[in-house]
Backbone of each chain as nested JSON, in Angstrom:
{
  "chains": [
    {"id": "A", "residues": [
      {"number": 1, "name": "MET", "atoms": {"N": [0.851, -1.187, 0.006], "CA": [0.001, 0.001, 0.002], "C": [0.882, 1.244, -0.003]}},
      {"number": 2, "name": "PRO", "atoms": {"N": [0.665, 2.172, -0.917], "CA": [1.519, 3.345, -0.979], "C": [1.313, 4.273, 0.226]}},
      {"number": 3, "name": "ILE", "atoms": {"N": [2.317, 5.101, 0.459], "CA": [2.222, 6.093, 1.514], "C": [1.259, 7.187, 1.075]}},
      {"number": 4, "name": "THR", "atoms": {"N": [0.391, 7.581, 1.953], "CA": [-0.502, 8.7, 1.672], "C": [0.157, 9.996, 2.148]}},
      {"number": 5, "name": "PHE", "atoms": {"N": [0.784, 10.677, 1.199], "CA": [1.434, 11.944, 1.548], "C": [0.392, 13.056, 1.531]}},
      {"number": 6, "name": "ARG", "atoms": {"N": [0.414, 13.863, 2.549], "CA": [-0.454, 15.042, 2.549], "C": [0.336, 16.259, 2.083]}},
      {"number": 7, "name": "HIS", "atoms": {"N": [-0.382, 17.203, 1.511], "CA": [0.28, 18.373, 0.94], "C": [0.015, 19.652, 1.742]}},
      {"number": 8, "name": "ASP", "atoms": {"N": [-0.892, 19.558, 2.702], "CA": [-1.148, 20.708, 3.589], "C": [-0.16, 20.641, 4.752]}},
      {"number": 9, "name": "VAL", "atoms": {"N": [1.054, 21.08, 4.46], "CA": [2.172, 20.847, 5.397], "C": [1.92, 21.516, 6.747]}},
      {"number": 10, "name": "ASP", "atoms": {"N": [1.444, 22.741, 6.724], "CA": [1.235, 23.435, 8.013], "C": [0.2, 22.716, 8.867]}},
      {"number": 11, "name": "GLN", "atoms": {"N": [-0.802, 22.15, 8.221], "CA": [-1.829, 21.42, 8.979], "C": [-1.233, 20.118, 9.531]}},
      {"number": 12, "name": "VAL", "atoms": {"N": [-0.402, 19.46, 8.748], "CA": [0.271, 18.249, 9.235], "C": [1.138, 18.562, 10.439]}},
      {"number": 13, "name": "LEU", "atoms": {"N": [1.858, 19.676, 10.363], "CA": [2.711, 20.068, 11.488], "C": [1.868, 20.38, 12.725]}},
      {"number": 14, "name": "LYS", "atoms": {"N": [0.758, 21.021, 12.502], "CA": [-0.117, 21.373, 13.615], "C": [-0.658, 20.109, 14.301]}},
      {"number": 15, "name": "GLU", "atoms": {"N": [-1.111, 19.167, 13.483], "CA": [-1.643, 17.91, 14.037], "C": [-0.551, 17.093, 14.708]}},
      {"number": 16, "name": "ALA", "atoms": {"N": [0.639, 17.122, 14.119], "CA": [1.756, 16.358, 14.692], "C": [2.092, 16.854, 16.094]}},
      {"number": 17, "name": "LYS", "atoms": {"N": [2.002, 18.165, 16.256], "CA": [2.283, 18.732, 17.579], "C": [1.257, 18.251, 18.588]}},
      {"number": 18, "name": "THR", "atoms": {"N": [0.01, 18.214, 18.188], "CA": [-1.05, 17.75, 19.08], "C": [-0.866, 16.274, 19.424]}},
      {"number": 19, "name": "GLN", "atoms": {"N": [-0.499, 15.495, 18.394], "CA": [-0.399, 14.041, 18.565], "C": [0.985, 13.607, 19.031]}},
      {"number": 20, "name": "GLN", "atoms": {"N": [1.934, 14.582, 19.124], "CA": [3.319, 14.25, 19.474], "C": [3.88, 13.176, 18.552]}},
      {"number": 21, "name": "GLN", "atoms": {"N": [3.687, 13.401, 17.247], "CA": [4.117, 12.447, 16.229], "C": [5.175, 13.1, 15.339]}},
      {"number": 22, "name": "PRO", "atoms": {"N": [6.32, 12.46, 15.123], "CA": [7.303, 13.017, 14.189], "C": [6.722, 13.127, 12.768]}},
      {"number": 23, "name": "VAL", "atoms": {"N": [7.343, 13.998, 11.975], "CA": [6.872, 14.269, 10.614], "C": [7.975, 13.938, 9.622]}},
      {"number": 24, "name": "LEU", "atoms": {"N": [7.59, 13.291, 8.534], "CA": [8.5, 13.109, 7.399], "C": [8.056, 14.09, 6.327]}},
      {"number": 25, "name": "LEU", "atoms": {"N": [8.941, 15.013, 5.974], "CA": [8.628, 16.008, 4.942], "C": [9.485, 15.728, 3.714]}},
      {"number": 26, "name": "ASP", "atoms": {"N": [8.805, 15.378, 2.624], "CA": [9.473, 14.948, 1.383], "C": [9.413, 16.055, 0.351]}},
      {"number": 27, "name": "PHE", "atoms": {"N": [10.585, 16.554, -0.036], "CA": [10.67, 17.494, -1.143], "C": [10.939, 16.675, -2.399]}},
      {"number": 28, "name": "SER", "atoms": {"N": [9.981, 16.65, -3.294], "CA": [10.016, 15.675, -4.391], "C": [9.831, 16.33, -5.74]}},
      {"number": 29, "name": "ALA", "atoms": {"N": [10.411, 15.67, -6.757], "CA": [10.143, 16.012, -8.156], "C": [9.697, 14.765, -8.898]}},
      {"number": 30, "name": "ALA", "atoms": {"N": [9.429, 13.716, -8.174], "CA": [9.075, 12.447, -8.783], "C": [7.721, 12.542, -9.476]}},
      {"number": 31, "name": "PRO", "atoms": {"N": [7.511, 11.792, -10.551], "CA": [6.196, 11.774, -11.194], "C": [5.116, 11.37, -10.221]}},
      {"number": 32, "name": "MET", "atoms": {"N": [3.995, 12.055, -10.287], "CA": [2.897, 11.744, -9.345], "C": [1.813, 10.938, -10.03]}}
    ]},
    {"id": "B", "residues": [
      {"number": 1, "name": "MET", "atoms": {"N": [11.529, 3.776, -4.668], "CA": [11.914, 3.59, -3.267], "C": [10.677, 3.624, -2.357]}},
      {"number": 2, "name": "TRP", "atoms": {"N": [9.72, 4.571, -2.637], "CA": [8.545, 4.659, -1.771], "C": [7.626, 3.447, -1.865]}},
      {"number": 3, "name": "PRO", "atoms": {"N": [7.49, 2.819, -3.061], "CA": [6.58, 1.668, -3.107], "C": [7.048, 0.458, -2.337]}},
      {"number": 4, "name": "ASP", "atoms": {"N": [8.327, 0.445, -1.926], "CA": [8.834, -0.707, -1.194], "C": [8.002, -0.895, 0.09]}},
      {"number": 5, "name": "PRO", "atoms": {"N": [7.439, -2.07, 0.299], "CA": [6.536, -2.253, 1.448], "C": [7.218, -2.066, 2.794]}},
      {"number": 6, "name": "ARG", "atoms": {"N": [8.52, -2.358, 2.865], "CA": [9.215, -2.159, 4.141], "C": [9.314, -0.673, 4.465]}},
      {"number": 7, "name": "VAL", "atoms": {"N": [9.572, 0.122, 3.419], "CA": [9.684, 1.564, 3.612], "C": [8.322, 2.158, 3.973]}},
      {"number": 8, "name": "THR", "atoms": {"N": [7.304, 1.77, 3.234], "CA": [5.985, 2.352, 3.492], "C": [5.506, 1.978, 4.901]}},
      {"number": 9, "name": "ARG", "atoms": {"N": [5.764, 0.759, 5.32], "CA": [5.34, 0.332, 6.663], "C": [6.054, 1.152, 7.723]}},
      {"number": 10, "name": "PHE", "atoms": {"N": [7.37, 1.303, 7.561], "CA": [8.123, 2.05, 8.575], "C": [7.657, 3.503, 8.638]}},
      {"number": 11, "name": "VAL", "atoms": {"N": [7.481, 4.115, 7.47], "CA": [7.058, 5.515, 7.451], "C": [5.677, 5.656, 8.091]}},
      {"number": 12, "name": "THR", "atoms": {"N": [4.762, 4.795, 7.703], "CA": [3.398, 4.873, 8.218], "C": [3.354, 4.685, 9.732]}},
      {"number": 13, "name": "GLU", "atoms": {"N": [4.209, 3.802, 10.239], "CA": [4.195, 3.508, 11.671], "C": [4.932, 4.541, 12.504]}},
      {"number": 14, "name": "ASN", "atoms": {"N": [5.788, 5.352, 11.853], "CA": [6.654, 6.237, 12.638], "C": [6.501, 7.715, 12.378]}},
      {"number": 15, "name": "PHE", "atoms": {"N": [5.831, 8.082, 11.291], "CA": [5.773, 9.493, 10.92], "C": [4.399, 9.879, 10.382]}},
      {"number": 16, "name": "SER", "atoms": {"N": [4.118, 11.167, 10.446], "CA": [3.061, 11.754, 9.634], "C": [3.727, 12.235, 8.349]}},
      {"number": 17, "name": "PRO", "atoms": {"N": [3.415, 11.613, 7.211], "CA": [4.126, 11.962, 5.97], "C": [3.479, 13.137, 5.231]}},
      {"number": 18, "name": "ALA", "atoms": {"N": [4.317, 14.091, 4.826], "CA": [3.855, 15.239, 4.038], "C": [4.815, 15.422, 2.876]}},
      {"number": 19, "name": "ARG", "atoms": {"N": [4.294, 15.985, 1.789], "CA": [5.12, 16.149, 0.589], "C": [4.936, 17.52, -0.002]}},
      {"number": 20, "name": "VAL", "atoms": {"N": [6.05, 18.086, -0.449], "CA": [6.045, 19.309, -1.245], "C": [6.626, 18.944, -2.601]}},
      {"number": 21, "name": "HIS", "atoms": {"N": [5.826, 19.16, -3.659], "CA": [6.269, 18.749, -4.993], "C": [6.663, 19.966, -5.814]}},
      {"number": 22, "name": "VAL", "atoms": {"N": [7.878, 19.921, -6.368], "CA": [8.437, 21.085, -7.048], "C": [7.633, 21.491, -8.278]}},
      {"number": 23, "name": "LYS", "atoms": {"N": [7.055, 20.529, -8.954], "CA": [6.321, 20.858, -10.182], "C": [4.829, 21.058, -9.92]}},
      {"number": 24, "name": "GLU", "atoms": {"N": [4.281, 20.273, -9.016], "CA": [2.843, 20.358, -8.746], "C": [2.467, 21.607, -7.975]}},
      {"number": 25, "name": "ASP", "atoms": {"N": [3.366, 22.041, -7.103], "CA": [3.099, 23.237, -6.299], "C": [4.399, 24.004, -6.061]}},
      {"number": 26, "name": "PRO", "atoms": {"N": [4.874, 24.687, -7.126], "CA": [6.161, 25.391, -7.006], "C": [6.168, 26.478, -5.938]}},
      {"number": 27, "name": "GLU", "atoms": {"N": [5.009, 27.074, -5.677], "CA": [4.962, 28.105, -4.644], "C": [5.226, 27.504, -3.267]}},
      {"number": 28, "name": "ALA", "atoms": {"N": [4.587, 26.367, -2.991], "CA": [4.818, 25.697, -1.7], "C": [6.26, 25.191, -1.621]}},
      {"number": 29, "name": "PHE", "atoms": {"N": [6.758, 24.695, -2.764], "CA": [8.146, 24.208, -2.758], "C": [9.093, 25.342, -2.39]}},
      {"number": 30, "name": "LYS", "atoms": {"N": [8.847, 26.529, -2.948], "CA": [9.7, 27.682, -2.642], "C": [9.573, 28.074, -1.173]}},
      {"number": 31, "name": "ARG", "atoms": {"N": [8.331, 28.111, -0.699], "CA": [8.088, 28.563, 0.688], "C": [8.72, 27.613, 1.695]}},
      {"number": 32, "name": "TYR", "atoms": {"N": [8.432, 26.329, 1.57], "CA": [8.968, 25.374, 2.538], "C": [10.451, 25.087, 2.286]}},
      {"number": 33, "name": "GLY", "atoms": {"N": [10.851, 25.207, 1.014], "CA": [12.264, 25.04, 0.701], "C": [13.117, 26.111, 1.387]}},
      {"number": 34, "name": "GLU", "atoms": {"N": [12.592, 27.321, 1.415], "CA": [13.31, 28.405, 2.087], "C": [13.253, 28.23, 3.604]}},
      {"number": 35, "name": "ARG", "atoms": {"N": [12.095, 27.825, 4.107], "CA": [11.958, 27.657, 5.556], "C": [12.933, 26.613, 6.082]}},
      {"number": 36, "name": "TYR", "atoms": {"N": [13.06, 25.5, 5.329], "CA": [13.874, 24.39, 5.805], "C": [15.217, 24.286, 5.072]}},
      {"number": 37, "name": "LYS", "atoms": {"N": [15.52, 25.307, 4.27], "CA": [16.785, 25.294, 3.514], "C": [16.945, 23.982, 2.731]}},
      {"number": 38, "name": "ALA", "atoms": {"N": [15.936, 23.701, 1.932], "CA": [15.911, 22.477, 1.128], "C": [15.657, 22.831, -0.343]}},
      {"number": 39, "name": "PRO", "atoms": {"N": [16.706, 23.219, -1.063], "CA": [16.506, 23.671, -2.433], "C": [16.567, 22.561, -3.482]}},
      {"number": 40, "name": "TRP", "atoms": {"N": [16.82, 21.33, -3.052], "CA": [17.077, 20.25, -3.99], "C": [16.109, 19.096, -3.764]}},
      {"number": 41, "name": "THR", "atoms": {"N": [15.858, 18.32, -4.823], "CA": [15.06, 17.098, -4.687], "C": [15.874, 15.906, -5.199]}},
      {"number": 42, "name": "PRO", "atoms": {"N": [15.614, 14.7, -4.669], "CA": [14.791, 14.49, -3.486], "C": [15.526, 14.871, -2.202]}},
      {"number": 43, "name": "THR", "atoms": {"N": [14.792, 15.502, -1.314], "CA": [15.28, 15.763, 0.036], "C": [14.184, 15.329, 1.003]}},
      {"number": 44, "name": "ILE", "atoms": {"N": [14.579, 14.556, 1.993], "CA": [13.641, 14.093, 3.016], "C": [14.102, 14.642, 4.36]}},
      {"number": 45, "name": "LEU", "atoms": {"N": [13.202, 15.347, 5.022], "CA": [13.498, 15.869, 6.352], "C": [12.714, 15.09, 7.386]}},
      {"number": 46, "name": "LEU", "atoms": {"N": [13.362, 14.73, 8.464], "CA": [12.688, 14.093, 9.584], "C": [12.597, 15.112, 10.716]}},
      {"number": 47, "name": "LEU", "atoms": {"N": [11.377, 15.476, 11.025], "CA": [11.097, 16.531, 11.991], "C": [10.482, 15.938, 13.238]}},
      {"number": 48, "name": "ASP", "atoms": {"N": [10.742, 16.577, 14.377], "CA": [10.042, 16.139, 15.583], "C": [8.638, 16.725, 15.603]}},
      {"number": 49, "name": "ALA", "atoms": {"N": [7.909, 16.451, 16.649], "CA": [6.506, 16.873, 16.701], "C": [6.343, 18.387, 16.728]}},
      {"number": 50, "name": "ASN", "atoms": {"N": [7.428, 19.083, 17.028], "CA": [7.392, 20.551, 17.016], "C": [7.885, 21.135, 15.705]}},
      {"number": 51, "name": "GLY", "atoms": {"N": [8.138, 20.28, 14.712], "CA": [8.579, 20.765, 13.411], "C": [10.048, 21.072, 13.313]}},
      {"number": 52, "name": "VAL", "atoms": {"N": [10.816, 20.631, 14.307], "CA": [12.25, 20.873, 14.299], "C": [12.975, 19.734, 13.573]}},
      {"number": 53, "name": "GLU", "atoms": {"N": [13.859, 20.095, 12.656], "CA": [14.572, 19.086, 11.866], "C": [15.622, 18.373, 12.719]}},
      {"number": 54, "name": "HIS", "atoms": {"N": [15.665, 17.033, 12.602], "CA": [16.676, 16.24, 13.3], "C": [17.55, 15.436, 12.348]}},
      {"number": 55, "name": "TYR", "atoms": {"N": [17.043, 15.208, 11.143], "CA": [17.803, 14.36, 10.215], "C": [17.376, 14.707, 8.795]}},
      {"number": 56, "name": "ARG", "atoms": {"N": [18.346, 14.6, 7.876], "CA": [18.105, 15.004, 6.49], "C": [18.711, 13.956, 5.544]}},
      {"number": 57, "name": "ILE", "atoms": {"N": [17.942, 13.56, 4.551], "CA": [18.407, 12.637, 3.535], "C": [18.317, 13.348, 2.193]}},
      {"number": 58, "name": "GLU", "atoms": {"N": [19.45, 13.563, 1.553], "CA": [19.465, 14.272, 0.278], "C": [19.913, 13.318, -0.81]}},
      {"number": 59, "name": "GLY", "atoms": {"N": [19.195, 13.351, -1.941], "CA": [19.548, 12.481, -3.066], "C": [18.838, 11.159, -3.011]}},
      {"number": 60, "name": "PHE", "atoms": {"N": [18.795, 10.508, -4.174], "CA": [18.13, 9.202, -4.286], "C": [18.9, 8.116, -3.538]}},
      {"number": 61, "name": "LEU", "atoms": {"N": [18.166, 7.195, -2.956], "CA": [18.752, 6.002, -2.362], "C": [17.896, 4.791, -2.731]}},
      {"number": 62, "name": "PRO", "atoms": {"N": [18.537, 3.647, -2.989], "CA": [17.751, 2.407, -3.13], "C": [16.968, 2.132, -1.86]}},
      {"number": 63, "name": "ALA", "atoms": {"N": [15.933, 1.327, -1.973], "CA": [14.985, 1.16, -0.881], "C": [15.647, 0.725, 0.424]}},
      {"number": 64, "name": "GLU", "atoms": {"N": [16.558, -0.245, 0.329], "CA": [17.142, -0.754, 1.578], "C": [17.985, 0.315, 2.279]}},
      {"number": 65, "name": "ASP", "atoms": {"N": [18.735, 1.077, 1.497], "CA": [19.545, 2.155, 2.087], "C": [18.642, 3.266, 2.625]}},
      {"number": 66, "name": "LEU", "atoms": {"N": [17.583, 3.544, 1.896], "CA": [16.652, 4.567, 2.377], "C": [16.036, 4.145, 3.705]}},
      {"number": 67, "name": "LEU", "atoms": {"N": [15.617, 2.889, 3.802], "CA": [15.022, 2.424, 5.047], "C": [16.02, 2.529, 6.206]}},
      {"number": 68, "name": "ALA", "atoms": {"N": [17.25, 2.144, 5.947], "CA": [18.277, 2.247, 6.991], "C": [18.45, 3.708, 7.426]}},
      {"number": 69, "name": "GLN", "atoms": {"N": [18.451, 4.627, 6.479], "CA": [18.611, 6.041, 6.818], "C": [17.393, 6.569, 7.577]}},
      {"number": 70, "name": "LEU", "atoms": {"N": [16.208, 6.135, 7.182], "CA": [15.002, 6.558, 7.891], "C": [15.012, 6.054, 9.326]}},
      {"number": 71, "name": "MET", "atoms": {"N": [15.439, 4.8, 9.496], "CA": [15.506, 4.246, 10.842], "C": [16.558, 4.975, 11.683]}},
      {"number": 72, "name": "LEU", "atoms": {"N": [17.674, 5.31, 11.043], "CA": [18.707, 6.072, 11.738], "C": [18.181, 7.442, 12.154]}},
      {"number": 73, "name": "GLY", "atoms": {"N": [17.478, 8.075, 11.248], "CA": [16.917, 9.396, 11.562], "C": [15.894, 9.341, 12.677]}},
      {"number": 74, "name": "ARG", "atoms": {"N": [15.071, 8.289, 12.665], "CA": [14.081, 8.158, 13.733], "C": [14.763, 7.913, 15.077]}},
      {"number": 75, "name": "ALA", "atoms": {"N": [15.833, 7.15, 15.035], "CA": [16.624, 6.937, 16.252], "C": [17.224, 8.25, 16.731]}},
      {"number": 76, "name": "ARG", "atoms": {"N": [17.627, 9.062, 15.789], "CA": [18.254, 10.334, 16.128], "C": [17.247, 11.255, 16.835]}},
      {"number": 77, "name": "ILE", "atoms": {"N": [16.004, 11.22, 16.378], "CA": [14.973, 12.009, 17.054], "C": [14.849, 11.555, 18.516]}},
      {"number": 78, "name": "ALA", "atoms": {"N": [14.782, 10.239, 18.733], "CA": [14.69, 9.717, 20.099], "C": [15.902, 10.151, 20.918]}},
      {"number": 79, "name": "PHE", "atoms": {"N": [17.083, 10.094, 20.314], "CA": [18.308, 10.494, 21.009], "C": [18.242, 11.973, 21.398]}},
      {"number": 80, "name": "ASP", "atoms": {"N": [17.865, 12.813, 20.443], "CA": [17.82, 14.246, 20.719], "C": [16.775, 14.592, 21.75]}},
      {"number": 81, "name": "GLU", "atoms": {"N": [15.773, 13.734, 21.88], "CA": [14.742, 13.948, 22.905], "C": [15.101, 13.259, 24.216]}},
      {"number": 82, "name": "GLN", "atoms": {"N": [16.346, 12.787, 24.294], "CA": [16.888, 12.157, 25.498], "C": [16.125, 10.9, 25.913]}},
      {"number": 83, "name": "GLN", "atoms": {"N": [15.575, 10.222, 24.938], "CA": [14.925, 8.932, 25.166], "C": [15.997, 7.871, 24.902]}},
      {"number": 84, "name": "TRP", "atoms": {"N": [16.886, 7.739, 25.876], "CA": [18.127, 6.993, 25.646], "C": [17.904, 5.517, 25.33]}},
      {"number": 85, "name": "THR", "atoms": {"N": [17.025, 4.876, 26.078], "CA": [16.789, 3.449, 25.857], "C": [16.197, 3.192, 24.487]}},
      {"number": 86, "name": "GLU", "atoms": {"N": [15.198, 3.985, 24.137], "CA": [14.577, 3.834, 22.821], "C": [15.595, 4.143, 21.717]}},
      {"number": 87, "name": "ALA", "atoms": {"N": [16.391, 5.175, 21.928], "CA": [17.381, 5.557, 20.913], "C": [18.372, 4.418, 20.695]}},
      {"number": 88, "name": "GLU", "atoms": {"N": [18.89, 3.845, 21.787], "CA": [19.853, 2.748, 21.635], "C": [19.233, 1.571, 20.892]}},
      {"number": 89, "name": "ARG", "atoms": {"N": [17.998, 1.238, 21.274], "CA": [17.318, 0.124, 20.613], "C": [17.175, 0.397, 19.12]}},
      {"number": 90, "name": "ARG", "atoms": {"N": [16.826, 1.597, 18.763], "CA": [16.635, 1.924, 17.344], "C": [17.974, 1.944, 16.603]}},
      {"number": 91, "name": "PHE", "atoms": {"N": [19.015, 2.481, 17.214], "CA": [20.339, 2.496, 16.567], "C": [20.819, 1.067, 16.336]}},
      {"number": 92, "name": "ARG", "atoms": {"N": [20.662, 0.219, 17.366], "CA": [21.144, -1.161, 17.22], "C": [20.354, -1.924, 16.161]}},
      {"number": 93, "name": "GLU", "atoms": {"N": [19.103, -1.587, 16.018], "CA": [18.277, -2.243, 15.003], "C": [18.824, -1.942, 13.591]}},
      {"number": 94, "name": "VAL", "atoms": {"N": [19.306, -0.719, 13.4], "CA": [19.9, -0.37, 12.095], "C": [21.113, -1.262, 11.822]}},
      {"number": 95, "name": "VAL", "atoms": {"N": [21.969, -1.398, 12.827], "CA": [23.191, -2.195, 12.663], "C": [22.851, -3.657, 12.395]}},
      {"number": 96, "name": "GLU", "atoms": {"N": [21.861, -4.151, 13.131], "CA": [21.523, -5.576, 13.006], "C": [20.821, -5.883, 11.696]}},
      {"number": 97, "name": "ARG", "atoms": {"N": [19.923, -5.013, 11.29], "CA": [19.147, -5.3, 10.063], "C": [19.878, -4.923, 8.792]}},
      {"number": 98, "name": "PHE", "atoms": {"N": [20.701, -3.879, 8.877], "CA": [21.375, -3.38, 7.671], "C": [22.864, -3.181, 7.918]}},
      {"number": 99, "name": "PRO", "atoms": {"N": [23.576, -4.266, 8.26], "CA": [24.985, -4.133, 8.65], "C": [25.881, -3.633, 7.524]}},
      {"number": 100, "name": "ASN", "atoms": {"N": [25.437, -3.779, 6.282], "CA": [26.283, -3.338, 5.16], "C": [25.852, -1.989, 4.584]}},
      {"number": 101, "name": "SER", "atoms": {"N": [24.944, -1.334, 5.237], "CA": [24.494, -0.021, 4.754], "C": [25.436, 1.074, 5.217]}},
      {"number": 102, "name": "ASP", "atoms": {"N": [25.357, 2.21, 4.553], "CA": [26.158, 3.366, 4.962], "C": [25.741, 3.865, 6.346]}},
      {"number": 103, "name": "ALA", "atoms": {"N": [24.497, 3.596, 6.714], "CA": [23.98, 4.078, 7.998], "C": [24.515, 3.274, 9.186]}},
      {"number": 104, "name": "ALA", "atoms": {"N": [25.011, 2.072, 8.94], "CA": [25.308, 1.158, 10.027], "C": [26.411, 1.688, 10.962]}},
      {"number": 105, "name": "ALA", "atoms": {"N": [27.489, 2.216, 10.375], "CA": [28.603, 2.676, 11.217], "C": [28.169, 3.835, 12.105]}},
      {"number": 106, "name": "GLU", "atoms": {"N": [27.419, 4.747, 11.536], "CA": [26.931, 5.88, 12.336], "C": [26.003, 5.381, 13.451]}},
      {"number": 107, "name": "ALA", "atoms": {"N": [25.167, 4.409, 13.108], "CA": [24.248, 3.857, 14.1], "C": [25.016, 3.154, 15.232]}},
      {"number": 108, "name": "LEU", "atoms": {"N": [26.055, 2.44, 14.872], "CA": [26.876, 1.764, 15.882], "C": [27.498, 2.777, 16.844]}},
      {"number": 109, "name": "TYR", "atoms": {"N": [27.974, 3.863, 16.285], "CA": [28.582, 4.929, 17.093], "C": [27.583, 5.44, 18.14]}},
      {"number": 110, "name": "TRP", "atoms": {"N": [26.412, 5.84, 17.647], "CA": [25.426, 6.456, 18.544], "C": [24.805, 5.429, 19.495]}},
      {"number": 111, "name": "ALA", "atoms": {"N": [24.788, 4.153, 19.086], "CA": [24.295, 3.108, 19.984], "C": [25.207, 2.986, 21.206]}},
      {"number": 112, "name": "GLY", "atoms": {"N": [26.455, 3.347, 21.036], "CA": [27.364, 3.356, 22.174], "C": [27.21, 4.603, 23.033]}},
      {"number": 113, "name": "VAL", "atoms": {"N": [26.859, 5.702, 22.392], "CA": [26.724, 6.962, 23.135], "C": [25.455, 6.969, 24.005]}},
      {"number": 114, "name": "ALA", "atoms": {"N": [24.367, 6.434, 23.465], "CA": [23.062, 6.537, 24.156], "C": [23.12, 5.988, 25.581]}},
      {"number": 115, "name": "PRO", "atoms": {"N": [23.643, 4.762, 25.82], "CA": [23.677, 4.277, 27.202], "C": [24.617, 5.077, 28.085]}},
      {"number": 116, "name": "TYR", "atoms": {"N": [25.666, 5.629, 27.489], "CA": [26.558, 6.484, 28.276], "C": [25.805, 7.731, 28.737]}},
      {"number": 117, "name": "LYS", "atoms": {"N": [25.023, 8.304, 27.848], "CA": [24.25, 9.483, 28.206], "C": [23.242, 9.149, 29.306]}},
      {"number": 118, "name": "ALA", "atoms": {"N": [22.728, 7.917, 29.265], "CA": [21.716, 7.504, 30.246], "C": [22.334, 7.283, 31.625]}},
      {"number": 119, "name": "THR", "atoms": {"N": [23.548, 6.741, 31.673], "CA": [24.108, 6.271, 32.936], "C": [25.376, 6.988, 33.37]}},
      {"number": 120, "name": "GLY", "atoms": {"N": [26.093, 7.571, 32.432], "CA": [27.388, 8.146, 32.749], "C": [28.485, 7.105, 32.827]}},
      {"number": 121, "name": "ASN", "atoms": {"N": [28.141, 5.853, 32.598], "CA": [29.109, 4.763, 32.641], "C": [29.814, 4.663, 31.266]}},
      {"number": 122, "name": "PRO", "atoms": {"N": [31.133, 4.829, 31.238], "CA": [31.834, 4.829, 29.944], "C": [32.038, 3.452, 29.331]}},
      {"number": 123, "name": "ALA", "atoms": {"N": [31.526, 2.404, 29.988], "CA": [31.756, 1.041, 29.477], "C": [31.209, 0.878, 28.057]}},
      {"number": 124, "name": "SER", "atoms": {"N": [30.081, 1.496, 27.785], "CA": [29.494, 1.326, 26.443], "C": [30.341, 2.039, 25.387]}},
      {"number": 125, "name": "LEU", "atoms": {"N": [30.988, 3.132, 25.776], "CA": [31.878, 3.806, 24.822], "C": [33.099, 2.927, 24.519]}},
      {"number": 126, "name": "LYS", "atoms": {"N": [33.656, 2.339, 25.57], "CA": [34.814, 1.478, 25.384], "C": [34.462, 0.275, 24.516]}},
      {"number": 127, "name": "ALA", "atoms": {"N": [33.31, -0.325, 24.799], "CA": [32.889, -1.482, 23.995], "C": [32.663, -1.093, 22.537]}},
      {"number": 128, "name": "THR", "atoms": {"N": [32.144, 0.1, 22.325], "CA": [31.913, 0.553, 20.954], "C": [33.236, 0.815, 20.256]}},
      {"number": 129, "name": "GLY", "atoms": {"N": [34.162, 1.423, 20.966], "CA": [35.484, 1.628, 20.381], "C": [36.128, 0.316, 19.977]}},
      {"number": 130, "name": "GLN", "atoms": {"N": [35.96, -0.701, 20.832], "CA": [36.504, -2.031, 20.513], "C": [35.776, -2.623, 19.291]}},
      {"number": 131, "name": "ALA", "atoms": {"N": [34.458, -2.429, 19.256], "CA": [33.679, -2.977, 18.132], "C": [34.147, -2.391, 16.796]}},
      {"number": 132, "name": "PHE", "atoms": {"N": [34.507, -1.131, 16.807], "CA": [34.974, -0.489, 15.577], "C": [36.343, -1.002, 15.128]}},
      {"number": 133, "name": "LYS", "atoms": {"N": [37.029, -1.699, 16.008], "CA": [38.305, -2.302, 15.571], "C": [38.077, -3.537, 14.723]}},
      {"number": 134, "name": "GLU", "atoms": {"N": [36.845, -4.055, 14.805], "CA": [36.526, -5.286, 14.079], "C": [35.652, -5.044, 12.859]}},
      {"number": 135, "name": "ARG", "atoms": {"N": [35.004, -3.883, 12.79], "CA": [34.127, -3.621, 11.654], "C": [34.069, -2.11, 11.385]}},
      {"number": 136, "name": "TYR", "atoms": {"N": [33.758, -1.804, 10.155], "CA": [33.616, -0.405, 9.723], "C": [34.902, 0.397, 9.963]}},
      {"number": 137, "name": "GLN", "atoms": {"N": [36.069, -0.276, 9.865], "CA": [37.328, 0.402, 10.183], "C": [37.6, 1.588, 9.251]}},
      {"number": 138, "name": "ASP", "atoms": {"N": [37.096, 1.524, 8.043], "CA": [37.415, 2.552, 7.061], "C": [36.427, 3.723, 7.054]}},
      {"number": 139, "name": "THR", "atoms": {"N": [35.599, 3.8, 8.062], "CA": [34.609, 4.877, 8.098], "C": [35.049, 6.004, 9.041]}},
      {"number": 140, "name": "PRO", "atoms": {"N": [34.542, 7.189, 8.834], "CA": [34.859, 8.29, 9.774], "C": [34.398, 7.968, 11.179]}},
      {"number": 141, "name": "TRP", "atoms": {"N": [33.383, 7.14, 11.329], "CA": [32.854, 6.84, 12.663], "C": [33.847, 5.989, 13.456]}},
      {"number": 142, "name": "ALA", "atoms": {"N": [34.605, 5.161, 12.766], "CA": [35.656, 4.393, 13.448], "C": [36.733, 5.322, 13.99]}},
      {"number": 143, "name": "LYS", "atoms": {"N": [37.075, 6.336, 13.209], "CA": [38.051, 7.319, 13.693], "C": [37.527, 8.027, 14.937]}},
      {"number": 144, "name": "LYS", "atoms": {"N": [36.267, 8.415, 14.871], "CA": [35.684, 9.153, 16.007], "C": [35.615, 8.296, 17.263]}},
      {"number": 145, "name": "ALA", "atoms": {"N": [35.376, 7.005, 17.085], "CA": [35.255, 6.082, 18.233], "C": [36.608, 5.588, 18.712]}},
      {"number": 146, "name": "SER", "atoms": {"N": [37.675, 5.843, 17.938], "CA": [38.975, 5.277, 18.286], "C": [39.48, 5.795, 19.636]}},
      {"number": 147, "name": "VAL", "atoms": {"N": [39.051, 6.953, 20.014], "CA": [39.491, 7.528, 21.284], "C": [38.9, 6.79, 22.475]}},
      {"number": 148, "name": "TRP", "atoms": {"N": [37.864, 6.007, 22.256], "CA": [37.201, 5.289, 23.351], "C": [37.84, 3.941, 23.654]}},
      {"number": 149, "name": "ALA", "atoms": {"N": [38.527, 3.365, 22.685], "CA": [38.993, 1.984, 22.835], "C": [40.176, 1.894, 23.791]}}
    ]}
  ]
}
């Protein structure tokens, strides 16, 4: 199953802080 | 690299994954690229829950090497958060699962540091210095650990 990357980075960071979950931020040029 | 099931499982279990795509959203790429000083792709940043960067992977890696680097980075977050036992466990897992990866020597080094930070007992540093005499001798991490042996 592929990773579901989210694109609303600020929202991911906000939720991560609430959930105390590390974040993987991928800067990509790969075909989508 | 991302479709590899081992990588996807590890990422899903350990991180909230987010992506900035240079072509799909160049404005976001510029904004976050400047914020995190990430002008190149692929670049993967491992951030703690407060958005602070702890580890960076730049350039393409085959799946196995990528997984080893991701595991090393996750261990590094635990280390920086002074979760010494968890950090040591994660560092040692890199060495055990991927002994031939580029990440292994660095993981071995920090696996020796974590228990020292927890206890102040230098025995783990000495043991790590000795371990580097038997493996990874040609790496910078062996040089750094040589003072412990």
